[in-house]
N, C-alpha and C positions, 0 to 999 in steps of 0.2 A: 056179864062183867066177862072179861076175853081174857080168853088163855091167852099167857107170855109165852113164847114163841118161844122151842127146845132153844140148848145154846148146839151154839156149831160144836159136833162132832169131829174126831182122829181124823176123821176121814176126810172131812169138809179141810182141814186143816194142813192137810198135807198133801191137798190138790191145793191148798193157797202158794204151801212152799215151792209146789213143783211150778203154778201162774211167776213167781219168787224167780226162781232160774232163772226159767226161759227168758223174763222180762231185762235180768242181767244179761247174757246171752247174744240176746237182740241188738242190747247195745253194745256189748263189743261190736258184735260185727258193722252195725250200724256207722260206727265210728273209721270204716272203710270205707273212704272214699267211691274207691272206685266199680260201689256195691250200692247200686241205687238201692228206695226204695221201694221200690217192685221186687227187685230179686232176692231183700233179708225175708216178704210174703215169701216168695215163692220158697228163701232157705225153711222159712220157720215154719212152713207148711210138711215140707219132708221134715223137718223135726220133731214136730206131734205127730205125723204119722212112724216117727219109729216110735216115739215113748209109746205109745196108744201097740202096737207092738209086739214090745215085751210087756207091758204091765201081763198084757195077756200070755204070757208064759208063765206070773208071776214072781214079775221084780216087783219094787214097789216103785214110788213115785222117783223116789232119790236115785237109783240103782238105773232103770230106767232111765234119768234123765240122762244121767253119768255116761251109759252107755250108747243113745246115741251119738250124744255130741260127740264121742269118737270115734264113733264112723263117718260122722257129718265129714270127718278131717282137718287136717291142721289148716286157721281158717284166714293165715296168711299165705300155706298156698290157697286158698282158694278166690284172696283180692287179688293174686300174682295173677291167677287166670281167668278171671274176672277180666283188668285189667290187658291181659292181651286180647280178650276175645270182643273187648270194646274199644278200643284202641281210641274211638272215634269220642267214647266220652272221656278219655281221660286225654286228652291232649285238649280237651273244652277246658279240663281240671283245671292246664298247666300254662295256656300259653292268656296273654294279656284280653285275648277274644269272651275270654270266659262269663256268659251268663249270670245274672247278680238273677240272686231268686226272687228278688220281690215285682223287677222289673222287665224282665229280658234287657234290660240297655245293659252293653258291655262297661265294663271296667276301667275303663279310660283312667276313671275320676282319681280312683283308687291311684293309678298309679303317680299323678300330676302329683296328688297328697303325695306322694312316696316322694315326691324325684323335689318338690318342691323342702318336704321335713332334712330332708337331705339336702339340697346345696343352705339350708338354713344353721344346720351344724357346722358345714365351713365353714359358713359366713361368721359363725358364733367365734368357732379355732380360731382365727385368720383374723379378726379384730380385737379380739383378746391377746392376740400374741405381740398384737402390734402396739396396743394400748399401756399392755404389761412386761416391758421388758423384764420381770425377773423371774429368772423360769421354776425358782423354787417356787414364789406363786404361783404360779399358772398351771406349775403338774396337781397344784393342791386341788385346781378350779378346772379340771378340765375335764375331767367327770361331768360335773353340776352344767359345763358349756353342750355338752353333747346325749346322756341321755335325759332330761328332757325332750329333749324335740324324736326321744325314741318313744316314752310316756304317754305324745302324745300323737305319735299314731296310733298307739292302742287308746288311750282316747276315747278318739275318734273310729276305730271301728269298730269298739267296744259302744259304742257308744255311753259313754260312760257320766250318769249321773253329776248332776253342777253338786249335793255334796257330798256327792263317792272325791269331785278330783277339787273341791275345794282341801280334805281335810287332806289330797296327799300333798296339794302344793304350802300346807302349815310346813313339813318335815323339808321339802328341797332346800326353804328356804329358809330353816333355821339352820339346815348342816351348813350352809351359802354361807350366813351367817356366823358361825360360829368355828370357819373353815375359815374364814379375814377377818374377823376382830380377836379373835387370839395373840395377843404377844409373842411368837414364837420366837428360840431368838434359833435363827438360824448358825450353820446348818445344822439341827438337833435332831433328836431321836423320837422325840413327840411329836412334830413334822411332815417326819418322813412315813411315821404312823398313820396319822391320819390321814395322808395323802393317798396310803395302801388300801385305807379301812373304809374309805367315807367309799367309793364306786362298788360295795357289797349292802350295804345300807344302802345307796341311791337305785343298785340293780335285786334291794327286796325290796321298795316303790315302784317300778319298772313294774314288779310281778305283782302288786296288788292292781293297779292299770289294766295289764294281762289278762288276768281274770272278774278284770269289775267290780271290782269293789268284791268280792267273796273267796278273800283269800283264808278265812276261817276252813273249806271245801279241801277235801283231802283231795279229790280228782283236776282240784282247778289245779294246786299244789304241781303234783304230779305231771297235769300237761306244762305248766312254768315251766320245770325242769323240764321233759323234752324238748321244748324251744328252747336251752337255755344250749341246751348241748346242740341241738342241732342246728343254733346258729355260728354256734365254734367254730365248726366244719365248716359252715358255708360261708365265715367271716375268712376262714387261714382258705379255702378253695381261694378265696376272688382276689386275696394277698397274693398269694400264688398265680393267682391268672395277671395281678394287678400289674407283681416284679417281672414278668416277661414281656407282658407288650412294652414295660417301659423300658426295661432293656435296651428292645431293638429297636426302638426307639430314639432312645442315646448314638445306641450303634450308628444310626441312621446320620443322626446329627453331627454323632460327630467327625463324618466320612466328609464333612460343608464347613467343615469348624466352628460349626454350631456348642457351645460349650452349655448343658440343662439342665446343667445341676443347678443352678440360681435359682428358678425355674423349680423346682421338684420342691425345694426345698423349702422357697416362699410359695411356694401356691398349691402346685398338686396334692403335696402331699398331707397339708391344715383343708383341704377339702374331697378329698377322696379318703382318707382313712375313717373321719366320724361318718363320710355319707356311707359309708361301704355299710358300717354296721346300722343305718338304717335297709339298706337296699338290704342286706343280709336276709334282716329279720322279713319285708314284705316277701324274700323269698322261700322264705322255711315254711309264713303263711298262705303260701300260693299253691305248695306240693304237701300241707302235712295231709300223714295221714294214707297218702294216695300209695298205693304197691307197698314200699317198707320206706322206715326209716331211716338213714342212714347211722346216727350215734352208734342205735341195741346193735346192728351189725357187726360192728368198732368192736366192738365188746366179747364179739366168742372171739374176735384174734388178739386180741388184750389182755383178753384175763389171763391164758396159762402164759403169755410172753413174762405178764408182771407175777405171776405167782413163783420163777424163779429168777426173778431181778429180787424183788423181797427174800429169800432164802439164802443166796449169795450176800446180799447187806447183811440180812444178821448174821451169819458165818463173821464178814469180816467185819464189825461192832465189836460179836465178844468176843474177838480177837485182839480187837486195839492196843486193849491194855490200858490204862489213866482217861476216863470217858472225859474226864474236868478235858481234856486238851484234844474231845472231840474238835474240827475246827465248826463257826459258828454257819458257817454260808453252808457247811453238808447240814445241816442241823435244819435248815432251811431246806434245802430241797429236799430229805426227811419230811418236812409236811405237806411240799407238792409233790410229794409221792402218796402219802397219804390218801388226800385230798382222790389222786388221780385214783387211789381205790375204790373212794365211795362212791366214786363219781358211774366207774362199773359195774358195780356192784349197784346205782340206784339206778343206768340205764336196762342193762338186764333183765331184773326185775319190772320196768315198766313196758314192757315189752313182747311178758313172754302172756302166755293166754292160763290164766287165774286158776281155771277146769281144773286144767293138763298135770299130774303124775309128775312126782321129783321127777328131774332127770341126773342121770353123768358131771354133764354142766353144771348143779345144780349142788353139787360137791366138793368138783373145784371149785366154784363161787365161797362157797365156807373155811378150803381150807385159802383160799389169799384170802379171806377177813382173816383167818387163826393167823397166819403169816402176820400180817398186818400188825396186829393187836401184837405181835411179840418183838416188833420194830419197833411199832410207837412205846414200848412196856421200856425200851433199852434209849431212845432220845428222852422222853421223859426223866430217869436215871441221871442220862449225861446233863438231860437243864438244871435239877434239882442243886447237882454237883455241881458247877460251870456257878447257882447260883452262891450257893456254903460257901464257898472259896473264893471270887470276887465279889459277892456281893448285890443286891437288886441294881436293877432297869429297868427303864420302860423295855425294852425292847425283849432283855432276857420272863419278863411279867406274859409280857402282852403273848410269846410261843410258849410260856405254858399253859394258861390262860384255853391256847387255839389246843395245842395236846392234850388237853384234860379234855378239851368239850369231842375234837377224836378218841379218846378211849371210849368218852360212856358212847359214843354213836358205832364205835365197834363193836363194843362188846353186845349192845342190844342186838345189831346187827348177826352175829357169833346167837345168841342165841335163839332168834325168830328164824333163821340160816338152819340150826340146830329139827326145833322144831318143825320147819316142812317138809326137812328128810326122812321126816318121817310119817308124814303123810297127816299133817297138819294145817290147815288154812292157810293160803299165803296173805288174805287179807293184813293179816300183823305184821308181818315183814314191810309190806308198801303204806302202812300206815306209820308206824314206827321212822323207817326213810322219811315222810314230809312233810308230819312234827318238829318231826326235829333239826329242821334246815330253815323256821324262822331265827329257834337260837343261833345260829353264827350267826345276821344280821342285828341283832342285840350285839351279844359281844364284839362286834365290831361298833357299831356306835359308842358300845363302853368305851373303847379304845380314843374315838374320837372326843367325844366329850369329853368324859371324862380326864383321863391320863394328860391330856398338855397341865389343865393344871396342877392335876395331884404328881406331878414332876417338876414341877416349876418351870415348863412349857422351853423345856431344854432337852 
């Protein structure tokens, strides 16, 4: 009778944990596209050598790994150094002639697809503007006209399967039916709320296409959050550059008595604005993880400025007196500021080395979240006071629901950020950020689908 193999002892389990940590480190480094697979292998060899040397001094696996990684240096700095030394590799990743990994052919095909989708989005908006003169109806449908082209780009690029594609198409169609079949009473609050919240629902569907249907993946949701921030930066840059170009062109035309404004309103903007969104998405994809993303860098600048702004805003609101008299537009701006705070926290966490110890900047982020909680508490108090004094309305209920979600999100973020400062793992804070994001899409869907009949379509 064969003797059963002995169970793995603690020593073998420790080595398994070490291999898991090295695999995690390797995946983190591999995401820096400026570093090739061969470079990663070389770095891993150096890391293993350092770990063995440190274990020989009496450190256990975990201690040796952490010290070795620390001595390897900042991986973002390593990525930038590799990019400088291998500039030819970097340019191949950024320019149009980047080689496709499958067959070595150029990526002109992808550029053609992007341009076709960008033109298609512009044509859809232009045709809708010609066929639907009602601006309210066009406003409700503009996201439905543009975002399917962006989702189509990711469906093509990620090679989305037919079941996932159909699963995405059905919510698009359902939302289109709701937005156009509901008997809104214009100009009404529920119509405006539906127009504002529909893009949030549609953006969540774009996210499903972006992650190729794997929306349950925390890493996938974080990647889409990074993409959203980078896209906002690129769209802004394209808008600024395009505005300058159009201004110069209009100035030249005016010198020869040609008015560009009719063309600007009727043709240029309807094509350029939707097309810019698709082109910006392609640009983000083209440089993703090369050298360093922009959005996390901006958090370093705007986090301390936002802390100062929140403290000043809190002081003004507390000393304002009657909270029921607080202007509605001010409450809307406060919600926008709170969303900005969560974006700053999210992008900072997304770019952070999960193995690095807490820094003073992490403490500043906790101050940021606590200050946002104080402002949100005042905003909630003002909203409840306004509802008690002036009654219930669709706008008030929608704003109250959003602020309650922001409150829960901020409280969870504050607790987990405080734990991280006490040298707890960063993973819990990352998971909380990514897993709460779908809640906002669900709330937006409730506002679009449930609020209009609930409040009589007014």
